[in-house]
ROBAGU-927119 format. One record per residue (C-alpha): z, x, y. Coordinates in steps of 0.5 Angstrom, whole numbers. Example, Ala and Ser with C-alpha at 12.3 -4.5 7.8 and 13.67 -1.06 7.14 Angstrom:
2
rec zz=16 | xx=25 | yy=-9
rec zz=14 | xx=27 | yy=-2
***
This chain:
400
rec zz=283 | xx=80 | yy=183
rec zz=287 | xx=79 | yy=178
rec zz=295 | xx=78 | yy=178
rec zz=301 | xx=78 | yy=172
rec zz=309 | xx=79 | yy=172
rec zz=310 | xx=84 | yy=167
rec zz=319 | xx=85 | yy=166
rec zz=320 | xx=82 | yy=173
rec zz=312 | xx=87 | yy=176
rec zz=307 | xx=84 | yy=179
rec zz=301 | xx=88 | yy=177
rec zz=294 | xx=87 | yy=181
rec zz=289 | xx=90 | yy=179
rec zz=282 | xx=91 | yy=183
rec zz=276 | xx=89 | yy=180
rec zz=273 | xx=93 | yy=184
rec zz=275 | xx=99 | yy=183
rec zz=274 | xx=98 | yy=176
rec zz=268 | xx=98 | yy=177
rec zz=266 | xx=103 | yy=181
rec zz=270 | xx=107 | yy=176
rec zz=265 | xx=106 | yy=171
rec zz=259 | xx=107 | yy=174
rec zz=261 | xx=114 | yy=177
rec zz=264 | xx=116 | yy=170
rec zz=257 | xx=113 | yy=168
rec zz=253 | xx=117 | yy=174
rec zz=257 | xx=124 | yy=172
rec zz=256 | xx=123 | yy=163
rec zz=248 | xx=123 | yy=166
rec zz=248 | xx=128 | yy=171
rec zz=252 | xx=133 | yy=165
rec zz=246 | xx=131 | yy=160
rec zz=241 | xx=132 | yy=165
rec zz=243 | xx=138 | yy=167
rec zz=243 | xx=139 | yy=159
rec zz=235 | xx=137 | yy=159
rec zz=234 | xx=141 | yy=164
rec zz=236 | xx=148 | yy=160
rec zz=235 | xx=148 | yy=155
rec zz=228 | xx=145 | yy=155
rec zz=226 | xx=152 | yy=161
rec zz=223 | xx=158 | yy=158
rec zz=228 | xx=163 | yy=155
rec zz=225 | xx=167 | yy=162
rec zz=228 | xx=161 | yy=166
rec zz=235 | xx=160 | yy=162
rec zz=241 | xx=162 | yy=165
rec zz=244 | xx=168 | yy=159
rec zz=248 | xx=176 | yy=159
rec zz=244 | xx=179 | yy=162
rec zz=242 | xx=173 | yy=168
rec zz=249 | xx=173 | yy=170
rec zz=250 | xx=181 | yy=169
rec zz=243 | xx=182 | yy=174
rec zz=246 | xx=178 | yy=178
rec zz=254 | xx=182 | yy=178
rec zz=250 | xx=188 | yy=179
rec zz=248 | xx=185 | yy=186
rec zz=255 | xx=184 | yy=189
rec zz=257 | xx=193 | yy=191
rec zz=266 | xx=194 | yy=192
rec zz=264 | xx=194 | yy=200
rec zz=263 | xx=186 | yy=199
rec zz=268 | xx=186 | yy=194
rec zz=273 | xx=189 | yy=199
rec zz=270 | xx=185 | yy=204
rec zz=273 | xx=179 | yy=200
rec zz=279 | xx=181 | yy=198
rec zz=280 | xx=184 | yy=206
rec zz=280 | xx=177 | yy=208
rec zz=286 | xx=175 | yy=205
rec zz=289 | xx=180 | yy=205
rec zz=288 | xx=186 | yy=211
rec zz=289 | xx=193 | yy=207
rec zz=284 | xx=192 | yy=204
rec zz=279 | xx=193 | yy=209
rec zz=283 | xx=199 | yy=210
rec zz=279 | xx=202 | yy=205
rec zz=272 | xx=202 | yy=207
rec zz=269 | xx=207 | yy=212
rec zz=270 | xx=205 | yy=220
rec zz=262 | xx=204 | yy=220
rec zz=261 | xx=198 | yy=213
rec zz=258 | xx=193 | yy=216
rec zz=260 | xx=185 | yy=214
rec zz=254 | xx=184 | yy=209
rec zz=249 | xx=178 | yy=212
rec zz=251 | xx=171 | yy=207
rec zz=243 | xx=168 | yy=208
rec zz=242 | xx=175 | yy=206
rec zz=246 | xx=176 | yy=200
rec zz=245 | xx=168 | yy=198
rec zz=237 | xx=169 | yy=198
rec zz=239 | xx=176 | yy=193
rec zz=243 | xx=172 | yy=188
rec zz=238 | xx=166 | yy=187
rec zz=232 | xx=167 | yy=188
rec zz=233 | xx=174 | yy=185
rec zz=229 | xx=178 | yy=191
rec zz=231 | xx=184 | yy=195
rec zz=229 | xx=184 | yy=202
rec zz=230 | xx=191 | yy=203
rec zz=227 | xx=192 | yy=196
rec zz=220 | xx=190 | yy=197
rec zz=219 | xx=192 | yy=188
rec zz=223 | xx=185 | yy=187
rec zz=218 | xx=182 | yy=190
rec zz=211 | xx=185 | yy=187
rec zz=214 | xx=187 | yy=181
rec zz=212 | xx=179 | yy=179
rec zz=206 | xx=179 | yy=183
rec zz=202 | xx=185 | yy=181
rec zz=201 | xx=187 | yy=173
rec zz=204 | xx=194 | yy=172
rec zz=209 | xx=194 | yy=178
rec zz=214 | xx=193 | yy=173
rec zz=214 | xx=200 | yy=172
rec zz=217 | xx=203 | yy=177
rec zz=223 | xx=198 | yy=177
rec zz=227 | xx=203 | yy=176
rec zz=234 | xx=205 | yy=180
rec zz=234 | xx=212 | yy=182
rec zz=242 | xx=215 | yy=181
rec zz=241 | xx=220 | yy=184
rec zz=235 | xx=224 | yy=188
rec zz=234 | xx=231 | yy=191
rec zz=230 | xx=231 | yy=199
rec zz=225 | xx=228 | yy=199
rec zz=226 | xx=223 | yy=193
rec zz=225 | xx=216 | yy=193
rec zz=222 | xx=208 | yy=190
rec zz=214 | xx=212 | yy=193
rec zz=214 | xx=219 | yy=189
rec zz=218 | xx=217 | yy=184
rec zz=216 | xx=219 | yy=175
rec zz=212 | xx=214 | yy=174
rec zz=209 | xx=214 | yy=165
rec zz=202 | xx=210 | yy=165
rec zz=199 | xx=210 | yy=158
rec zz=193 | xx=214 | yy=157
rec zz=187 | xx=210 | yy=155
rec zz=184 | xx=207 | yy=148
rec zz=180 | xx=213 | yy=147
rec zz=185 | xx=217 | yy=149
rec zz=191 | xx=215 | yy=145
rec zz=186 | xx=216 | yy=139
rec zz=183 | xx=223 | yy=140
rec zz=178 | xx=220 | yy=139
rec zz=174 | xx=223 | yy=146
rec zz=180 | xx=231 | yy=147
rec zz=177 | xx=236 | yy=153
rec zz=174 | xx=243 | yy=151
rec zz=181 | xx=247 | yy=152
rec zz=181 | xx=253 | yy=158
rec zz=186 | xx=257 | yy=160
rec zz=190 | xx=259 | yy=154
rec zz=192 | xx=266 | yy=155
rec zz=197 | xx=261 | yy=160
rec zz=200 | xx=257 | yy=154
rec zz=203 | xx=264 | yy=149
rec zz=211 | xx=261 | yy=148
rec zz=213 | xx=268 | yy=149
rec zz=217 | xx=272 | yy=153
rec zz=216 | xx=279 | yy=155
rec zz=223 | xx=280 | yy=158
rec zz=228 | xx=284 | yy=153
rec zz=234 | xx=281 | yy=153
rec zz=241 | xx=283 | yy=151
rec zz=243 | xx=280 | yy=145
rec zz=248 | xx=274 | yy=148
rec zz=255 | xx=276 | yy=149
rec zz=257 | xx=267 | yy=145
rec zz=253 | xx=265 | yy=139
rec zz=254 | xx=259 | yy=135
rec zz=251 | xx=263 | yy=129
rec zz=247 | xx=258 | yy=124
rec zz=249 | xx=253 | yy=128
rec zz=244 | xx=249 | yy=131
rec zz=247 | xx=245 | yy=136
rec zz=241 | xx=242 | yy=141
rec zz=236 | xx=239 | yy=139
rec zz=229 | xx=239 | yy=142
rec zz=222 | xx=234 | yy=141
rec zz=217 | xx=229 | yy=144
rec zz=216 | xx=222 | yy=144
rec zz=209 | xx=222 | yy=147
rec zz=207 | xx=230 | yy=144
rec zz=201 | xx=229 | yy=145
rec zz=202 | xx=228 | yy=154
rec zz=198 | xx=235 | yy=157
rec zz=196 | xx=238 | yy=163
rec zz=189 | xx=238 | yy=167
rec zz=189 | xx=245 | yy=169
rec zz=188 | xx=246 | yy=160
rec zz=183 | xx=240 | yy=161
rec zz=176 | xx=243 | yy=161
rec zz=172 | xx=238 | yy=165
rec zz=179 | xx=234 | yy=166
rec zz=181 | xx=230 | yy=173
rec zz=184 | xx=223 | yy=172
rec zz=191 | xx=223 | yy=171
rec zz=191 | xx=218 | yy=166
rec zz=187 | xx=223 | yy=161
rec zz=192 | xx=228 | yy=160
rec zz=193 | xx=228 | yy=153
rec zz=191 | xx=232 | yy=147
rec zz=193 | xx=234 | yy=140
rec zz=194 | xx=242 | yy=141
rec zz=196 | xx=244 | yy=148
rec zz=201 | xx=239 | yy=150
rec zz=209 | xx=238 | yy=152
rec zz=210 | xx=241 | yy=146
rec zz=209 | xx=249 | yy=148
rec zz=215 | xx=247 | yy=153
rec zz=219 | xx=245 | yy=146
rec zz=217 | xx=253 | yy=143
rec zz=219 | xx=256 | yy=150
rec zz=226 | xx=253 | yy=152
rec zz=228 | xx=254 | yy=145
rec zz=227 | xx=262 | yy=145
rec zz=231 | xx=261 | yy=152
rec zz=236 | xx=257 | yy=149
rec zz=237 | xx=262 | yy=144
rec zz=237 | xx=268 | yy=148
rec zz=243 | xx=266 | yy=150
rec zz=247 | xx=264 | yy=144
rec zz=246 | xx=257 | yy=142
rec zz=241 | xx=256 | yy=137
rec zz=236 | xx=250 | yy=138
rec zz=231 | xx=246 | yy=134
rec zz=224 | xx=243 | yy=135
rec zz=221 | xx=238 | yy=132
rec zz=213 | xx=237 | yy=133
rec zz=212 | xx=231 | yy=130
rec zz=205 | xx=228 | yy=133
rec zz=208 | xx=222 | yy=133
rec zz=202 | xx=219 | yy=137
rec zz=199 | xx=221 | yy=132
rec zz=202 | xx=218 | yy=127
rec zz=202 | xx=211 | yy=132
rec zz=194 | xx=212 | yy=131
rec zz=195 | xx=212 | yy=124
rec zz=200 | xx=206 | yy=123
rec zz=194 | xx=202 | yy=128
rec zz=200 | xx=202 | yy=133
rec zz=200 | xx=202 | yy=141
rec zz=204 | xx=207 | yy=146
rec zz=209 | xx=202 | yy=147
rec zz=211 | xx=202 | yy=139
rec zz=213 | xx=211 | yy=140
rec zz=221 | xx=209 | yy=141
rec zz=220 | xx=206 | yy=135
rec zz=216 | xx=210 | yy=131
rec zz=221 | xx=217 | yy=134
rec zz=227 | xx=213 | yy=132
rec zz=228 | xx=216 | yy=124
rec zz=225 | xx=223 | yy=126
rec zz=232 | xx=223 | yy=130
rec zz=236 | xx=219 | yy=126
rec zz=234 | xx=223 | yy=120
rec zz=237 | xx=229 | yy=124
rec zz=242 | xx=226 | yy=126
rec zz=244 | xx=225 | yy=119
rec zz=243 | xx=233 | yy=116
rec zz=244 | xx=237 | yy=121
rec zz=251 | xx=234 | yy=121
rec zz=252 | xx=241 | yy=126
rec zz=247 | xx=236 | yy=132
rec zz=250 | xx=236 | yy=139
rec zz=245 | xx=235 | yy=143
rec zz=238 | xx=231 | yy=143
rec zz=233 | xx=232 | yy=148
rec zz=227 | xx=228 | yy=150
rec zz=221 | xx=232 | yy=152
rec zz=215 | xx=229 | yy=156
rec zz=211 | xx=230 | yy=162
rec zz=210 | xx=226 | yy=169
rec zz=204 | xx=223 | yy=170
rec zz=206 | xx=224 | yy=179
rec zz=201 | xx=230 | yy=182
rec zz=202 | xx=236 | yy=184
rec zz=205 | xx=235 | yy=192
rec zz=211 | xx=232 | yy=188
rec zz=213 | xx=236 | yy=182
rec zz=211 | xx=243 | yy=184
rec zz=216 | xx=247 | yy=188
rec zz=218 | xx=254 | yy=191
rec zz=224 | xx=258 | yy=189
rec zz=225 | xx=264 | yy=192
rec zz=217 | xx=265 | yy=192
rec zz=218 | xx=264 | yy=186
rec zz=214 | xx=257 | yy=183
rec zz=216 | xx=251 | yy=179
rec zz=214 | xx=245 | yy=176
rec zz=220 | xx=241 | yy=178
rec zz=225 | xx=236 | yy=172
rec zz=227 | xx=230 | yy=172
rec zz=232 | xx=225 | yy=167
rec zz=230 | xx=218 | yy=166
rec zz=236 | xx=214 | yy=162
rec zz=236 | xx=208 | yy=159
rec zz=243 | xx=203 | yy=161
rec zz=241 | xx=198 | yy=155
rec zz=246 | xx=201 | yy=151
rec zz=253 | xx=204 | yy=149
rec zz=252 | xx=211 | yy=150
rec zz=250 | xx=208 | yy=157
rec zz=256 | xx=212 | yy=160
rec zz=256 | xx=218 | yy=157
rec zz=248 | xx=220 | yy=158
rec zz=249 | xx=219 | yy=165
rec zz=254 | xx=224 | yy=166
rec zz=251 | xx=228 | yy=163
rec zz=244 | xx=228 | yy=167
rec zz=248 | xx=228 | yy=173
rec zz=252 | xx=234 | yy=171
rec zz=246 | xx=237 | yy=169
rec zz=242 | xx=235 | yy=175
rec zz=248 | xx=238 | yy=181
rec zz=248 | xx=245 | yy=176
rec zz=240 | xx=246 | yy=177
rec zz=240 | xx=245 | yy=184
rec zz=246 | xx=248 | yy=187
rec zz=243 | xx=255 | yy=184
rec zz=235 | xx=255 | yy=183
rec zz=236 | xx=248 | yy=190
rec zz=230 | xx=242 | yy=189
rec zz=228 | xx=244 | yy=182
rec zz=231 | xx=238 | yy=180
rec zz=229 | xx=230 | yy=183
rec zz=232 | xx=226 | yy=181
rec zz=236 | xx=222 | yy=176
rec zz=232 | xx=216 | yy=174
rec zz=236 | xx=209 | yy=172
rec zz=232 | xx=205 | yy=167
rec zz=232 | xx=198 | yy=164
rec zz=230 | xx=190 | yy=163
rec zz=223 | xx=188 | yy=163
rec zz=218 | xx=192 | yy=161
rec zz=220 | xx=198 | yy=159
rec zz=224 | xx=200 | yy=154
rec zz=232 | xx=201 | yy=157
rec zz=235 | xx=206 | yy=150
rec zz=230 | xx=211 | yy=150
rec zz=234 | xx=213 | yy=142
rec zz=239 | xx=215 | yy=147
rec zz=243 | xx=210 | yy=143
rec zz=244 | xx=214 | yy=138
rec zz=248 | xx=220 | yy=142
rec zz=253 | xx=220 | yy=149
rec zz=249 | xx=226 | yy=149
rec zz=242 | xx=225 | yy=149
rec zz=237 | xx=225 | yy=154
rec zz=230 | xx=225 | yy=156
rec zz=227 | xx=231 | yy=162
rec zz=221 | xx=231 | yy=164
rec zz=218 | xx=237 | yy=165
rec zz=213 | xx=237 | yy=171
rec zz=206 | xx=233 | yy=173
rec zz=199 | xx=232 | yy=170
rec zz=197 | xx=238 | yy=176
rec zz=203 | xx=243 | yy=173
rec zz=200 | xx=250 | yy=170
rec zz=205 | xx=254 | yy=163
rec zz=206 | xx=258 | yy=168
rec zz=211 | xx=254 | yy=172
rec zz=214 | xx=249 | yy=166
rec zz=216 | xx=256 | yy=163
rec zz=219 | xx=258 | yy=169
rec zz=223 | xx=252 | yy=168
rec zz=225 | xx=251 | yy=162
rec zz=228 | xx=258 | yy=162
rec zz=232 | xx=255 | yy=170
rec zz=234 | xx=249 | yy=166
rec zz=237 | xx=254 | yy=158
rec zz=240 | xx=259 | yy=164
rec zz=244 | xx=251 | yy=166
rec zz=245 | xx=249 | yy=160
rec zz=248 | xx=254 | yy=157
rec zz=252 | xx=254 | yy=162
rec zz=255 | xx=249 | yy=161
rec zz=254 | xx=248 | yy=154
rec zz=259 | xx=254 | yy=153
rec zz=263 | xx=251 | yy=159
rec zz=264 | xx=245 | yy=155
rec zz=265 | xx=248 | yy=149
rec zz=271 | xx=252 | yy=152
rec zz=274 | xx=246 | yy=153
rec zz=273 | xx=243 | yy=146
rec zz=275 | xx=248 | yy=142
rec zz=278 | xx=254 | yy=146
rec zz=280 | xx=257 | yy=139
rec zz=274 | xx=257 | yy=135
rec zz=270 | xx=260 | yy=142
rec zz=275 | xx=266 | yy=141
rec zz=272 | xx=267 | yy=134
rec zz=266 | xx=267 | yy=135
rec zz=266 | xx=272 | yy=141
rec zz=270 | xx=277 | yy=137
***
């Protein structure tokens, strides 16, 4: 220990204290550089990113936040229902540190089983009986089917007539010459087994002639009978993929310019609907309403873009209105994002863009057309109510 005298004050310096301070500083710097080195050397999928932070934040529920705030201010606890239970800290820490939810085995299986990640979607709202075991699923066709090298011959073609034999009175409201709804088909060759002779494999339910585009034709007729001008684009997206040597996963990349061109050339377009077909079987995709058989619908919303909230709200409203008027016809509204999925589905191009699954591989066009009529009925009611709010003067003029 050294002692010195400065201006009448005695300064005492402990040599061992200086040594400890220097050692701690060196250890701290070593720790910082080591941690930085480890983080930067990790593979990209293991690094801390904004998306991983966002994923962790999504695990923090509103109930948990109120519990935390309520520990300091008991007023916040009054906002929770009486039956609300305190979260288990061990489960929460395990979930945040491993991304494995003990209440959802998909969070573990999705990493271990090939192809299981296609089930990694989030059900926003669903009809009774719909859960993660029977939610809508789209599967890619075998390569030879994708390239249409061995298409099945067709049967039961009388069912495919899209004309509506019923005569409806002229609509009281109309968009006139304006086309406001745009229908297109990213997976345009998705078809239905009842029309493919000898075919029983749901993964092979694809055809270049009879497919989901036939639904678009019937939906257009139904919408226009309710005064809503509709445009149908029947571009053979899957055929274009084959010509360019692209795979099924690039389908949205191929259909995107179709929508962009329509938006640029037809400024009056307001709603964009991508029509698909589910891979589930008849028991999950068919229902009877007042003795009439319908192909059930499902809404799929991509969550990785800024228009997500608007599109989700539109899908939820249509789902609720459909099930109120046609109980059970809409299975669910499903959100998709993350690895293994597109995450946008071209819905980032508009705040009024949705993807609708029409039935499954076993449905008939009679059931599909019944659902198209129901969707047109409910959508028209929604559209004219929205128009009345947004453009009351313009609507009054058109009606007169």
